[in-house]
C-alpha positions as CSV (number, residue, x, y, z in Angstrom):
1,M,0.0,0.0,0.0
2,K,1.3,3.4,-1.0
3,T,1.1,6.5,1.4
4,L,1.0,10.0,-0.1
5,K,1.6,13.4,1.5
6,T,-0.1,16.7,0.7
7,S,0.7,20.3,0.4
8,V,-1.7,23.3,0.9
9,L,-3.2,24.9,-2.2
10,A,-5.7,27.3,-0.6
11,S,-7.0,28.0,2.9
12,G,-9.2,30.3,4.9
13,F,-12.6,28.8,4.0
14,S,-15.5,27.9,6.3
15,R,-16.8,24.5,5.2
16,L,-16.0,23.3,1.7
17,K,-18.0,20.7,-0.2
18,A,-18.4,19.1,-3.6
19,P,-15.1,19.8,-5.4
20,R,-15.4,19.7,-9.2
21,W,-12.6,20.1,-11.8
22,H,-13.9,22.2,-14.7
23,L,-12.1,24.2,-17.4
24,G,-8.7,24.4,-15.8
25,A,-9.7,25.1,-12.2
26,L,-11.3,23.6,-9.1
27,W,-14.8,24.7,-8.2
28,V,-16.1,24.2,-4.6
29,S,-19.1,25.3,-2.5
30,D,-18.6,26.7,0.9
31,V,-21.7,25.7,2.9
32,R,-21.3,28.0,5.8
33,A,-20.1,31.1,3.9
34,G,-22.8,30.7,1.2
35,K,-20.4,31.0,-1.7
36,I,-19.1,29.2,-4.7
37,F,-15.4,29.5,-5.3
38,R,-13.1,28.9,-8.3
39,I,-9.5,28.0,-7.4
40,D,-6.7,28.1,-9.9
41,L,-3.7,25.7,-9.8
42,D,-1.6,28.6,-8.4
43,G,-4.0,28.9,-5.5
44,K,-5.8,32.1,-6.7
45,V,-9.3,32.1,-5.3
46,T,-12.3,33.8,-7.1
47,I,-15.8,34.1,-5.9
48,V,-18.1,32.8,-8.6
49,A,-21.5,33.3,-6.9
50,D,-23.3,34.0,-3.6
51,V,-25.8,31.3,-2.6
52,P,-27.1,32.3,0.9
53,D,-29.2,29.2,1.5
54,R,-26.3,26.8,2.0
55,P,-24.9,25.6,-1.3
56,F,-23.7,22.0,-1.4
57,G,-23.4,19.7,-4.5
58,L,-22.1,21.2,-7.8
59,G,-22.3,20.0,-11.3
60,F,-22.0,21.2,-14.9
61,L,-24.5,20.6,-17.6
62,P,-23.4,19.6,-21.1
63,D,-23.7,23.3,-22.2
64,G,-21.4,24.4,-19.4
65,S,-24.1,25.8,-17.1
66,L,-23.4,25.4,-13.4
67,L,-25.9,23.7,-11.1
68,V,-25.9,23.9,-7.4
69,A,-27.9,22.0,-4.8
70,S,-29.3,24.5,-2.3
71,M,-29.5,22.5,0.9
72,T,-32.1,24.2,3.0
73,Q,-34.3,25.3,0.1
74,R,-34.3,21.8,-1.4
75,L,-33.8,23.3,-4.9
76,I,-31.3,22.8,-7.6
77,L,-30.4,26.2,-8.9
78,K,-28.8,27.1,-12.3
79,L,-26.4,29.9,-11.8
80,G,-26.3,32.6,-14.5
81,A,-24.0,35.6,-15.1
82,E,-26.4,38.0,-13.3
83,K,-28.9,35.9,-11.4
84,S,-29.9,32.3,-10.6
85,A,-32.9,30.4,-11.7
86,I,-34.7,27.3,-10.3
87,H,-33.6,24.2,-12.3
88,A,-35.6,21.8,-10.2
89,D,-37.8,22.1,-7.2
90,L,-37.4,19.0,-5.0
91,T,-39.4,20.1,-1.9
92,D,-42.1,17.4,-2.5
93,L,-39.6,14.6,-2.8
94,A,-36.6,15.4,-0.6
95,T,-37.0,14.2,3.0
96,G,-34.2,16.3,4.4
97,Y,-31.4,18.6,3.2
98,L,-30.0,18.1,-0.2
99,R,-26.3,17.0,-0.4
100,D,-24.1,16.0,-3.3
101,L,-24.9,16.4,-7.0
102,A,-23.7,14.5,-10.0
103,I,-24.6,15.1,-13.7
104,A,-24.8,12.4,-16.3
105,R,-23.6,13.0,-19.9
106,D,-27.2,13.7,-21.1
107,G,-27.7,16.4,-18.5
108,S,-29.7,14.3,-16.0
109,A,-28.9,15.4,-12.4
110,Y,-28.7,13.1,-9.4
111,V,-28.8,14.5,-5.9
112,T,-28.7,12.9,-2.4
113,S,-31.1,13.7,0.3
114,F,-31.6,12.6,3.9
115,D,-32.7,13.7,7.4
116,A,-29.5,14.0,9.4
117,D,-31.5,13.0,12.6
118,A,-33.0,9.9,11.1
119,T,-31.5,6.5,12.2
120,G,-32.3,2.9,11.9
121,P,-34.3,1.1,9.1
122,D,-37.3,3.4,9.2
123,G,-35.2,6.6,9.0
124,F,-32.9,5.2,6.4
125,A,-35.9,4.3,4.2
126,S,-36.6,8.0,3.7
127,A,-33.0,8.7,2.5
128,R,-33.0,9.0,-1.2
129,V,-31.2,9.6,-4.5
130,L,-33.3,11.9,-6.5
131,L,-33.2,12.4,-10.3
132,T,-34.0,15.5,-12.4
133,M,-34.3,14.7,-16.1
134,P,-33.5,17.3,-18.9
135,D,-37.3,17.3,-19.8
136,G,-38.1,18.4,-16.2
137,N,-39.3,15.0,-14.9
138,I,-38.3,14.6,-11.2
139,R,-38.4,11.3,-9.3
140,S,-36.8,9.2,-6.6
141,V,-34.6,6.5,-8.1
142,A,-33.1,4.9,-4.9
143,D,-33.9,4.7,-1.2
144,N,-33.1,2.7,1.9
145,I,-29.6,4.1,2.0
146,A,-27.9,4.7,5.4
147,H,-27.2,8.4,4.8
148,P,-26.2,8.8,1.1
149,N,-23.6,11.5,0.7
150,G,-21.0,11.7,-2.0
151,L,-21.8,10.9,-5.6
152,A,-19.6,10.0,-8.6
153,I,-20.4,8.9,-12.2
154,T,-17.8,6.5,-13.7
155,S,-16.6,6.4,-17.2
156,S,-18.6,3.2,-17.7
157,H,-21.8,5.2,-16.8
158,D,-22.3,3.7,-13.3
159,L,-23.4,5.9,-10.4
160,L,-21.5,5.4,-7.1
161,V,-23.0,6.5,-3.8
162,A,-21.1,6.9,-0.5
163,E,-23.3,5.3,2.1
164,T,-21.9,7.1,5.1
165,L,-23.5,5.2,8.0
166,G,-23.4,2.0,6.1
167,N,-19.6,2.2,5.9
168,R,-19.6,1.3,2.2
169,L,-19.9,2.4,-1.4
170,L,-22.9,1.4,-3.5
171,G,-22.9,1.1,-7.3
172,F,-25.8,1.4,-9.7
173,K,-26.0,1.0,-13.5
174,I,-27.6,4.0,-15.1
175,D,-30.3,3.0,-17.5
176,S,-31.3,4.8,-20.7
177,D,-34.1,6.6,-18.9
178,G,-32.0,7.5,-15.9
179,E,-33.2,4.7,-13.6
180,L,-30.7,3.1,-11.3
181,L,-30.4,-0.6,-11.8
182,H,-28.4,-3.6,-10.4
183,R,-27.7,-2.2,-7.0
184,K,-24.5,-3.7,-5.6
185,V,-21.9,-3.1,-2.9
186,F,-18.8,-1.6,-4.6
187,A,-16.7,-1.7,-1.5
188,D,-17.2,-2.4,2.2
189,F,-15.1,-0.6,4.9
190,E,-14.6,-2.1,8.3
191,A,-13.7,1.1,10.1
192,M,-14.4,3.9,7.8
193,S,-17.4,6.0,6.9
194,P,-17.1,7.5,3.3
195,L,-18.1,11.0,2.6
196,G,-17.1,12.8,-0.6
197,I,-15.8,10.5,-3.5
198,C,-14.4,10.6,-7.0
199,G,-13.4,8.0,-9.5
200,D,-10.3,7.4,-11.6
201,A,-9.5,6.1,-15.1
202,E,-9.0,2.5,-13.8
203,G,-12.4,2.4,-12.1
204,A,-11.1,2.8,-8.6
205,V,-12.5,5.3,-6.2
206,W,-11.0,7.9,-3.9
207,A,-13.0,8.5,-0.7
208,A,-12.8,10.8,2.3
209,A,-13.1,9.1,5.6
210,A,-15.6,10.9,7.9
211,R,-14.1,12.3,11.1
212,Q,-10.7,10.8,10.2
213,S,-7.5,12.3,8.8
214,L,-7.6,10.0,5.9
215,F,-8.4,9.7,2.2
216,V,-8.1,6.3,0.5
217,R,-8.1,4.8,-3.0
218,V,-10.2,1.7,-3.1
219,Q,-10.8,-0.8,-5.9
220,Q,-14.1,-2.7,-6.5
221,G,-14.3,-5.4,-3.9
222,G,-12.7,-3.3,-1.1
223,R,-8.9,-3.5,-1.7
224,I,-7.3,-0.2,-0.6
225,T,-4.2,0.6,-2.7
226,H,-3.3,4.1,-1.5
227,R,-3.7,6.3,1.5
228,V,-3.4,10.0,2.0
229,H,-2.9,11.2,5.6
230,V,-3.8,14.8,6.6
231,P,-2.6,15.0,10.2
232,G,-4.7,17.3,12.4
233,R,-7.4,17.6,9.8
234,H,-10.6,15.8,9.0
235,A,-11.2,14.6,5.4
236,V,-14.3,15.9,3.7
237,A,-14.3,15.3,0.0
238,C,-11.9,14.9,-3.0
239,Q,-11.6,15.3,-6.7
240,L,-9.1,14.4,-9.4
241,G,-8.0,17.1,-11.9
242,G,-5.1,19.2,-12.9
243,Q,-3.6,19.5,-16.4
244,D,-2.8,15.8,-16.6
245,G,-5.7,14.6,-14.4
246,R,-3.3,13.3,-11.7
247,T,-3.8,16.0,-9.1
248,L,-5.9,14.9,-6.2
249,F,-7.6,17.8,-4.5
250,C,-8.5,17.0,-0.9
251,L,-11.0,19.2,1.0
252,T,-10.2,19.2,4.7
253,V,-11.2,21.0,7.9
254,A,-9.5,21.3,11.3
255,A,-9.9,18.3,13.6
256,N,-9.6,20.8,16.5
257,P,-10.8,24.3,15.6
258,N,-9.2,25.7,18.8
259,D,-5.8,25.2,17.2
260,Y,-6.6,28.0,14.7
261,P,-6.9,31.8,15.4
262,N,-10.1,32.1,13.4
263,R,-12.2,29.0,14.4
264,Q,-14.8,29.6,11.7
265,Q,-12.3,29.5,8.8
266,T,-10.4,26.3,9.2
267,A,-11.3,24.6,5.9
268,R,-8.7,24.4,3.1
269,V,-7.8,22.5,-0.1
270,D,-4.8,20.2,0.1
271,I,-3.2,18.6,-3.0
272,T,-1.1,15.6,-3.9
273,T,0.0,13.8,-7.1
274,V,-1.4,10.3,-7.8
275,D,-0.4,7.7,-10.4
276,V,-3.8,7.2,-12.1
277,P,-5.6,10.2,-13.6
278,G,-9.3,11.0,-13.2
279,A,-12.0,9.5,-15.4
280,A,-12.0,10.4,-19.1
281,S,-14.6,13.2,-18.7
282,S,-12.4,15.0,-16.1
283,I,-9.3,14.6,-18.3
284,R,-11.2,16.1,-21.3
285,L,-12.2,19.1,-19.2
286,A,-8.6,19.6,-18.1
287,E,-7.4,19.6,-21.7
288,I,-10.0,22.1,-22.7
289,G,-9.0,24.3,-19.8
290,S,-5.4,24.3,-20.9
291,H,-6.0,25.9,-24.3
C-alpha cells in the first residue's frame, strides 16, 4: 500500500464541499459562507456566486451551465451571469437537506437527500437519491440508504454513492431513462465512513473518511491501494483534476478548531499527485481548460 503526503493549495474557508474540476480550475461550494469558489492551480481564489441558502453539490450541464444544490431550500439552482434560476424544485420529494450532486452525460442530475437526525431502518428508508431529467421530470430512483452523501459517475456510466452510516460504497448501473439498476456493494469498509468521493480512469474510487485524517483509494471489492494522511485535519471530499488529471484535491477541515486563530475558517484545499488520472470526462475538461 502506498502512502502519499499533501501540500496546501488554498486556505481560509469555512466549510468546503463538492469539489469539481472544470475548465482548468477547481470549483467548490462553501456551505457556511454561502459562496461558490473557483480555485486556480496557483492557489488564486475567485468568488463565482453567492448562494445564501447553504450551497452543497455542484455540477456542470453539457452546455457548461453550473448547477448547485441548495441544501435548505431543497432546490437545484442554475447559476447565471447575473442571477440564478430554479432548475428543479425537490421540496415534495426530498425528505431532508440536499447533499451532493452528479450530472450524467445527457444532463440528468442526481442528488442525495436525507434527514440528518434519522437513524435505523425506518429513518434510512426516507433517505433518497433523486433524479431530475432534462425534460423536467423529477423522481426518486433509490432509497433505503444509510445516509447517502458523495456521488460520482464513472466512465462506464455507473453511479457510485457513498453510504456514510453503512460504511460502504454502493454502485448502480444508469439505464437509458435515468433509472438506477443492479444495486450492488462496490466496497465495504470495516472502520471507515465514506463522505465525498471521486473515480479514476482505472475504475477505482478515492474516498474521504468521515471524522478521520484520511483519504483512501479503493478498488471494487474493497482493496485499498493508496492512503493520503492529513494530520490534524478531517477529510471531507476529494476530486481528481489538474492539467494531466493526476492532481488529487483534498478538502479538509481542522480536527480541532481551537488550534486556529479564526475558528470559523479552518477549511482548506490540500493537494497531492497520484499515479492514475481521473476518469475520461475529467481529463477532457482539463485539456479544454489548458488551451
